[in-house]
C-alpha positions as CSV (number, residue, x, y, z in Angstrom):
1,M,29.2,-2.3,70.5
2,Q,32.8,-1.5,71.5
3,E,31.7,1.9,72.9
4,E,28.9,0.3,74.9
5,T,31.2,-2.3,76.3
6,L,33.7,0.4,77.3
7,Y,31.0,2.4,79.2
8,T,29.6,-0.8,80.7
9,I,33.0,-1.5,82.2
10,A,33.2,2.1,83.4
11,V,29.8,1.7,85.2
12,T,31.2,-1.3,87.2
13,L,34.2,0.9,88.2
14,L,32.1,3.6,89.8
15,P,32.7,3.7,93.6
16,N,30.4,1.3,95.6
17,V,28.1,0.8,92.6
18,G,27.5,-2.9,93.0
19,A,25.7,-5.2,90.6
20,I,22.1,-4.1,91.4
21,N,22.7,-0.4,91.3
22,G,24.9,-0.7,88.2
23,K,22.0,-2.4,86.3
24,R,19.6,0.2,87.7
25,L,21.8,3.0,86.2
26,I,22.0,1.4,82.8
27,T,18.3,0.5,82.7
28,H,17.2,4.0,83.8
29,C,19.4,5.7,81.2
30,G,18.8,3.3,78.4
31,S,22.5,2.4,77.9
32,A,25.8,2.5,79.7
33,Q,27.0,5.3,77.5
34,E,24.0,7.4,78.5
35,V,24.8,7.0,82.2
36,F,27.8,9.3,81.6
37,R,25.7,11.8,79.8
38,E,22.6,11.9,82.1
39,K,22.0,15.0,84.2
40,K,22.9,14.7,87.8
41,T,19.4,15.8,88.9
42,N,17.9,12.8,87.0
43,L,20.5,10.4,88.4
44,M,19.6,11.5,91.9
45,K,16.1,10.1,91.4
46,I,17.3,6.6,90.9
47,Q,16.6,4.4,93.9
48,G,19.8,3.3,95.7
49,V,22.2,5.5,93.7
50,S,24.3,7.5,96.1
51,N,26.0,10.9,95.7
52,G,29.3,9.0,95.7
53,I,28.3,7.0,92.7
54,I,27.1,10.1,90.9
55,D,30.2,12.0,91.7
56,G,32.2,9.1,90.2
57,I,30.5,9.5,86.9
58,G,32.3,12.8,86.4
59,N,35.7,11.3,87.2
60,R,37.7,11.1,84.0
61,E,40.0,8.4,85.6
62,I,37.0,6.0,85.5
63,L,36.9,6.1,81.7
64,L,40.7,5.9,81.4
65,R,40.7,2.7,83.5
66,A,37.9,1.3,81.4
67,E,39.9,2.0,78.2
68,K,42.9,0.2,79.7
69,E,40.6,-2.8,80.5
70,M,39.4,-2.8,76.9
71,Q,43.0,-3.0,75.7
72,F,43.6,-5.9,78.1
73,I,40.7,-8.0,77.0
74,E,41.5,-7.5,73.3
75,R,45.1,-8.5,73.8
76,N,44.1,-11.6,75.8
77,N,41.2,-12.9,73.7
78,I,38.7,-12.3,76.5
79,R,35.0,-11.7,75.9
80,A,33.3,-9.0,78.0
81,I,29.6,-10.0,78.2
82,S,27.2,-7.5,79.6
83,F,24.1,-8.4,81.5
84,F,22.1,-6.7,78.7
85,D,23.7,-8.9,76.0
86,N,21.8,-11.8,74.4
87,N,24.5,-14.3,75.2
88,Y,24.6,-13.4,78.9
89,P,23.9,-16.7,80.8
90,I,20.1,-16.7,81.3
91,R,20.2,-18.5,84.7
92,L,22.5,-15.8,86.1
93,K,20.4,-13.1,84.5
94,R,17.5,-14.3,86.6
95,C,19.5,-13.6,89.8
96,A,18.9,-10.1,91.2
97,D,22.6,-9.7,92.0
98,G,23.9,-11.1,88.7
99,P,27.1,-9.2,87.7
100,V,26.8,-6.2,85.3
101,I,29.6,-7.8,83.2
102,L,31.3,-11.1,83.0
103,Y,34.8,-11.6,81.6
104,V,35.1,-14.9,79.8
105,R,38.1,-16.6,78.3
106,G,37.6,-20.0,76.6
107,N,35.8,-21.9,73.8
108,T,32.3,-22.3,75.4
109,L,29.9,-20.2,77.4
110,P,28.0,-21.8,80.4
111,M,24.7,-22.1,78.5
112,H,24.2,-25.9,78.6
113,N,20.7,-27.3,79.1
114,R,22.0,-29.0,82.3
115,M,24.4,-27.3,84.7
116,L,25.8,-28.8,87.9
117,A,28.0,-26.9,90.3
118,I,30.4,-29.2,92.3
119,V,32.2,-27.6,95.3
120,G,33.8,-28.6,98.5
121,T,36.7,-28.3,100.9
122,R,40.2,-27.3,99.8
123,N,41.4,-30.2,102.1
124,A,39.9,-33.0,100.1
125,T,40.3,-36.5,101.5
126,D,40.8,-39.7,99.4
127,Y,37.1,-40.4,100.0
128,G,36.1,-37.0,98.7
129,R,38.3,-37.4,95.6
130,Q,36.9,-40.8,94.9
131,M,33.3,-39.7,95.3
132,C,33.8,-36.7,93.0
133,E,35.2,-38.9,90.2
134,K,32.4,-41.5,90.8
135,I,29.7,-39.0,90.5
136,I,31.1,-37.3,87.3
137,S,31.8,-40.7,85.7
138,E,28.2,-41.7,86.2
139,I,26.7,-38.6,84.6
140,T,29.0,-38.4,81.6
141,D,26.3,-39.6,79.2
142,Y,23.9,-36.8,80.1
143,N,25.6,-33.7,78.6
144,V,26.0,-31.9,81.9
145,G,28.1,-28.8,82.2
146,I,30.2,-28.7,85.4
147,I,30.9,-25.5,87.3
148,S,33.4,-25.0,90.1
149,G,35.9,-22.5,91.4
150,L,39.4,-23.8,90.5
151,A,40.4,-23.9,94.2
152,Y,42.5,-26.7,95.7
153,G,40.7,-29.8,96.7
154,I,37.2,-30.7,95.5
155,D,37.1,-27.8,93.0
156,T,40.2,-29.1,91.3
157,E,38.9,-32.7,91.3
158,A,35.6,-31.5,89.7
159,H,37.4,-29.8,86.9
160,K,40.0,-32.6,86.3
161,N,37.4,-35.3,86.2
162,S,35.1,-33.3,84.0
163,L,38.0,-33.1,81.5
164,K,38.8,-36.8,82.0
165,Y,35.2,-37.8,81.2
166,R,34.8,-35.2,78.4
167,L,32.3,-32.9,80.1
168,D,32.5,-29.2,79.5
169,T,33.7,-27.4,82.7
170,F,33.6,-23.8,83.8
171,A,35.9,-22.2,86.4
172,V,34.6,-19.1,88.2
173,L,37.5,-17.1,89.6
174,G,37.7,-14.7,92.5
175,H,40.3,-12.4,90.8
176,G,41.0,-10.8,87.4
177,L,42.0,-12.9,84.4
178,Q,45.5,-11.6,84.4
179,T,46.5,-14.6,86.5
180,V,45.4,-18.0,87.8
181,Y,45.1,-18.8,91.5
182,P,46.3,-21.1,92.8
183,A,49.3,-21.0,90.4
184,K,49.7,-24.8,90.5
185,N,46.4,-24.9,88.6
186,S,47.7,-22.9,85.6
187,S,47.9,-26.0,83.4
188,L,44.5,-27.1,84.4
189,A,43.1,-23.6,83.6
190,R,44.5,-23.8,80.1
191,S,42.8,-27.2,79.6
192,I,39.5,-25.7,80.9
193,E,39.8,-22.9,78.3
194,S,39.8,-25.5,75.6
195,N,36.8,-27.4,77.0
196,G,34.8,-24.7,78.7
197,S,35.9,-21.3,80.0
198,L,37.4,-19.2,82.8
199,I,34.9,-16.7,84.1
200,S,35.3,-13.6,86.4
201,E,33.4,-10.4,87.2
202,F,36.7,-8.8,88.3
203,I,38.8,-6.5,86.1
204,S,42.4,-7.3,85.4
205,G,44.8,-6.6,88.2
206,T,42.3,-7.7,90.9
207,N,44.1,-10.0,93.3
208,P,42.6,-13.2,94.8
209,D,41.7,-11.4,98.1
210,R,39.6,-13.3,100.6
211,E,36.6,-11.0,100.3
212,N,36.3,-11.7,96.6
213,F,35.4,-15.4,97.0
214,P,31.9,-15.1,98.5
215,Q,31.1,-12.9,95.4
216,R,32.6,-15.6,93.2
217,N,30.5,-18.2,94.9
218,R,27.2,-16.5,94.0
219,I,28.1,-16.7,90.4
220,I,28.8,-20.4,90.7
221,A,25.4,-20.8,92.3
222,G,23.7,-18.6,89.8
223,L,25.1,-20.4,86.7
224,S,23.9,-23.8,88.0
225,D,20.6,-25.8,88.1
226,A,21.9,-27.6,91.2
227,V,24.8,-27.5,93.5
228,L,26.6,-30.7,94.8
229,I,28.6,-30.4,98.0
230,V,31.2,-33.3,98.0
231,E,33.0,-32.6,101.3
232,A,32.7,-29.6,103.6
233,A,33.7,-28.7,107.1
234,E,31.2,-27.2,109.6
235,K,31.9,-23.7,108.1
236,G,33.4,-22.6,104.8
237,G,33.0,-21.4,101.2
238,A,31.2,-24.5,100.0
239,L,28.4,-24.0,102.5
240,I,28.2,-20.3,101.5
241,T,27.7,-21.5,97.9
242,A,25.0,-23.9,99.1
243,Y,23.1,-21.2,101.0
244,I,23.3,-18.7,98.1
245,A,22.1,-21.4,95.7
246,Q,19.2,-22.1,98.1
247,S,18.2,-18.4,97.9
248,Y,18.2,-18.8,94.1
249,N,15.8,-21.8,94.4
250,R,18.5,-24.2,93.1
251,D,18.5,-27.8,94.3
252,I,21.2,-28.7,96.8
253,F,22.8,-32.1,97.0
254,A,25.3,-33.4,99.5
255,I,27.4,-36.6,99.8
256,P,27.3,-38.0,103.3
257,G,30.4,-39.0,105.2
258,R,31.4,-40.6,108.6
259,I,30.0,-38.6,111.5
260,N,33.5,-38.1,113.0
261,D,35.2,-36.9,109.8
262,K,35.9,-33.1,110.0
263,Y,35.3,-32.6,106.3
264,S,32.0,-34.4,106.3
265,I,30.3,-32.4,109.0
266,G,29.0,-29.7,106.7
267,C,27.5,-32.2,104.3
268,N,26.0,-34.3,107.1
269,N,24.5,-31.2,108.7
270,L,22.9,-30.1,105.4
271,I,21.3,-33.6,105.0
272,K,20.3,-33.7,108.7
273,R,18.6,-30.3,108.5
274,Q,16.8,-31.3,105.2
275,Q,18.6,-28.5,103.4
276,A,20.2,-30.9,100.9
277,Y,19.2,-34.2,99.2
278,I,21.5,-37.1,100.0
279,I,23.5,-38.3,97.0
280,L,25.1,-41.7,96.8
281,S,25.6,-41.9,93.0
282,G,25.4,-40.0,89.8
283,K,22.1,-41.7,89.1
284,D,20.6,-40.0,92.2
285,I,21.4,-36.6,90.6
286,I,20.0,-37.6,87.2
287,E,16.8,-38.8,88.8
288,N,16.4,-35.9,91.2
289,M,16.9,-33.4,88.3
290,N,14.7,-35.4,85.9
291,W,17.7,-35.5,83.5
292,D,17.0,-39.0,82.3
293,D,15.9,-38.6,78.6
294,K,13.4,-41.4,78.9
295,I,11.8,-39.9,82.0
296,R,11.8,-36.4,80.5
297,N,10.2,-37.6,77.3
298,N,7.4,-39.4,79.2
299,V,6.7,-36.4,81.3
300,L,6.7,-34.2,78.2
301,Q,4.2,-36.3,76.4
302,Q,1.9,-36.3,79.4
303,E,2.2,-32.6,80.3
304,L,3.2,-30.7,77.1
305,F,-0.3,-29.5,76.1
306,Y,-1.1,-28.4,79.6
307,E,2.3,-26.9,80.6
308,L,3.0,-24.6,77.6
309,N,1.7,-21.1,77.6
310,E,0.5,-19.4,74.4
311,V,3.9,-17.8,73.6
312,Q,5.7,-21.1,74.2
313,Q,3.3,-23.0,71.9
314,R,4.1,-20.5,69.1
315,I,7.8,-20.9,69.7
316,I,7.7,-24.7,69.6
317,E,5.6,-24.6,66.4
318,F,7.9,-22.2,64.7
319,I,11.0,-24.2,65.6
320,R,9.4,-27.4,64.4
321,D,8.4,-25.8,61.1
322,E,12.0,-24.5,60.6
323,S,13.6,-27.8,61.8
324,G,15.6,-25.7,64.2
325,S,16.3,-22.0,64.6
326,D,18.5,-19.5,66.4
327,I,17.2,-16.9,68.9
328,D,17.5,-13.9,66.5
329,K,15.4,-15.6,63.8
330,I,12.7,-16.7,66.3
331,S,12.5,-13.2,67.8
332,E,12.2,-11.5,64.4
333,N,9.6,-13.9,63.0
334,L,7.4,-14.1,66.1
335,N,7.9,-10.5,67.2
336,I,9.0,-11.5,70.7
337,P,11.6,-9.3,72.4
338,V,14.9,-11.1,72.9
339,G,14.8,-10.7,76.7
340,R,11.4,-12.2,77.0
341,L,12.3,-14.9,74.4
342,S,15.4,-15.9,76.3
343,C,13.3,-16.6,79.4
344,E,10.7,-18.6,77.5
345,L,13.4,-20.7,75.7
346,L,15.1,-21.5,79.0
347,D,11.8,-22.6,80.5
348,L,11.1,-24.8,77.5
349,E,14.5,-26.3,77.8
350,L,13.9,-27.1,81.5
351,K,10.5,-28.7,80.6
352,G,12.3,-30.8,78.0
353,A,10.4,-29.3,75.0
354,L,13.5,-28.3,73.2
355,R,17.3,-28.6,73.2
356,C,20.0,-26.0,72.6
357,L,22.5,-27.3,70.1
358,P,26.0,-25.9,69.4
359,G,25.8,-22.5,67.8
360,K,22.8,-21.6,69.9
361,V,20.4,-23.3,67.5
362,Y,17.2,-24.5,69.2
363,K,15.7,-27.9,68.2
364,A,12.2,-29.1,69.3
365,L,12.1,-32.5,70.8
């Protein structure tokens, strides 16, 4: 496993490889390690893989840098999670441009049944801060994981209030885990590690450069079931996150503001163009996402027989017989590949047929 992690990191370091081509290389060769053993003539047949990428495979400096990164993550208690690992977040795995590898530091992975991204302007107003706390306080009983980007303003409020109301929160960073940006949020970041995690696709030493943040935003969108924009100007990172989330078929929510407020223009425009649902309370999010347990159970009773495919019915029956089970045991007993099983389990969670408990144990409802 250590060797495969080393070579997976090395794949991400190849020049101009990107998330899509990195995954193509590993899939084609069967493992990251085999990428560095494959014949050049075979690599040239892979769609999208350029000569520059192939030439990089023969560069010894790539592996030396990967070894250095391995030492860094081991010293700093960081997990390197490959796209091909079982514990890679399934929502993000379904995104074509999901990162080849995630670096995660903290106690909890973003694998909750319900995941809400909350983003907005760095120049949060009193109104934005109040609305952010109001929404989070009103969803605290629904076991929602909160994702944001640790930036000043609304992101900071989202994390702080998640901690205040005891919701797990996850910060996706636009730089390596050797630092925290902005530095004033270092204490907040430590609290997040204890009640969620810090997440990045960037190797150590990567600075918080401007071009990294749109990449960061796609991870925020990909990890979520829905994205809430609390405050946003006419242009900015929060709207980029919303548009990316829309391309991933995530629900988009926005809090309205006064029409002459600079940092409400973005939200008001999303609502006006019917690109976002208007949100006035936490209850609006719960109802729109069908996260109310009573509603979910009623829907399940009415639709369970019709909605589950044959594989899902087998999964539910097995979990009920076992009074709960983990993914490896389900896969082994039902002879379902883990990749396929992960997708089916997520679908069952979204339908309300089962719940994922701590320790990745699945329990039928």
